[in-house]
N, C-alpha and C positions, 0 to 999 in steps of 0.2 A: 375255191380252183375248182374245177371239173370233177376230178376224181373225188372231192371230198361231198358234192351235192349228196350223195346216196345216203354216206354215213349221217350229214345232219337230218335227213329224215328219217332216218332210223332213231333220233332222238325227238321227233315229232315237230319239228322245225320246219320253214322253207326257207330258201336261199333268195335272197334279193335280188342278188345279180350273180352269174356264173362266169368265170374268166376261164378262159384255156382253148387248148389246141383240141379240145373235145375228144380225144384218143382214150379217156377215161369215163365216160359220160355214157351208160346206156343209151339206146336207139329210142325208148319208151320216154327216157327223162330229157332227151334233145326235144323230142313232140311236146311233152308237157309244160317245159318252161322255156319254149322258143322264145318267147317275148323277154327273156330275164338273160340269153346267153349273148356274152362278150367273145366270138370267136374270132382266135387270133391264130392263126394257122401256121406261122413259123416255127421253126424246130431248132432254132439256135439258141433259145432260153427256155427254161422250164414252166410249166404255170404257174410256181410262186412270183416267178419274175413277171410273169404278165399279168398276174394278178396285183402287183406291186406298182406297176406301172399305172393300172388301171386307177389306183386309189391315188395316186400323185396327179394323173389326171382330173380327178375329181376334186383335188385341193383336198383332201383328207388331213389331218393332222394328227390324230391321233389313231395307230396302226397296231392292233396286235395279232400276233400270227399264231392259229393253234394247229395242231394236226402238223407240225414240220419234223416231228420226230416220231413218225407213225412207222410205218411198216417194214421198210428199207432204212439199214445203216449208211446205206449209200446217198440215198436223198438226205437221210440225216445231218452227215457230214458236208454235203454239200449246202443244203439250207443255213446252218450255222454260218459257213463261210460266206453265204450271200448277205447275212447278218448285217456283215460289218461293211459291206457293199449299200445297202438300203440305209443305213446309218448315217451315211454320209448326207444323204438329201433329207433324211427324217429322223433326228438324232435321238426323238423318244420311242422308236419301235424296238418291239420285244417280241421274243418267242415265248409261248407260256407252254408248258409243258403236263405231265400228270404230278409231276413232284418239284416243279420248279419253275423258276426263269430265267432267260438269256436277255441279257444286254449288251451292245456294242458302246465301246466309249474311246475316244480318241485324245482325251489329257488326262493327266494324274489330276487327283482333286479328291472332295468327300463321298463317300455312296454311300446310300441309306442301308439299312439291316435292321436285324432284330439280336436283341444277345442268344447266342447257342445255332442263331443259322447258320447252315453249310455256305461257305463261300468255295467258289474255285474260278480261277484266274487263268485264262487261255489266252496266248498269243500265237497269231497265224504267220507271225513274222518272227524267225530264230532266232535274229539278231536284238531284239528287244531287251530291255536289262529294267527292271523294276527296282528304283534306289532304294525304296524304304517303304514301309507299311506301318501303321497304327491300328489299334484295337483288332488286330487279328490274333487268333490262338496261338498260331506259328508265325512268327514274325518275319519278314521277307527284308532283306540288305543285300543290294546290288546282286540281284539275281539275274541272270542271264537266261531267258526263256527259251531254251534251244528246242525244247519238247515240249509237247502239249499237256505232260501230266505234271510236271514240276511246282506248279503251284495249286494244287487241286487240292481239295480234301481239307481246306482250313475251316475255320469259323469265328465268326465276329462274336467280338466281346462286348459290343456295347451297340448302342442305336443307329450308329454311323461307323465308318473305317475308313481309313485314308490311303491312297496310292500315289507313292511320287514316281511316275515315268516322264519321257520325253514328249512334248506336244507332238500330235501328227501320225503317231503312231494308234496300231490297233490293237484293244483287247477285246474279249470277251469276257463278261463277268458274270457268271451262274451263280445264283440264290437257290437255294430249296427253301420251299415252304416249312416254317417251323414244324416241328412235329412228324414230321413224313420221313 
């Protein structure tokens, strides 16, 4: 995304492509990377959405989003909500943070984990009910997720855990990197 190009340069890396409306890209960088810029002028979506649409137009299958939980909490919340939208088109997409990863799931099943890994489950739909869970320190049984905090701060007991909830609902699963 356009605003992240400068941060990437600070790590000694150069972007292959810069996508966005260019409102966060310094003029000098616009000139330097003119041949790498995909300018999307519309303001109805954020730069992450523009970058996601670009990735889909290129048929990328493995997309990992970095920096989506950066400086502003409103951007963080918006980007997490967008993850469920993106996952409808690309189920393996995830957001990696400094401390863990977010993924979106649309049906119950078995999910990979590591014993001791912190697990948080967040529903953007306040009517969703998790019928049951397995291999979590704090079992879940017929829990209606009316609030985002209700199924957070759990812990994996094994190399996988199981959640039973109705197909077609959207859950965000957050897993910490073990030891963080």
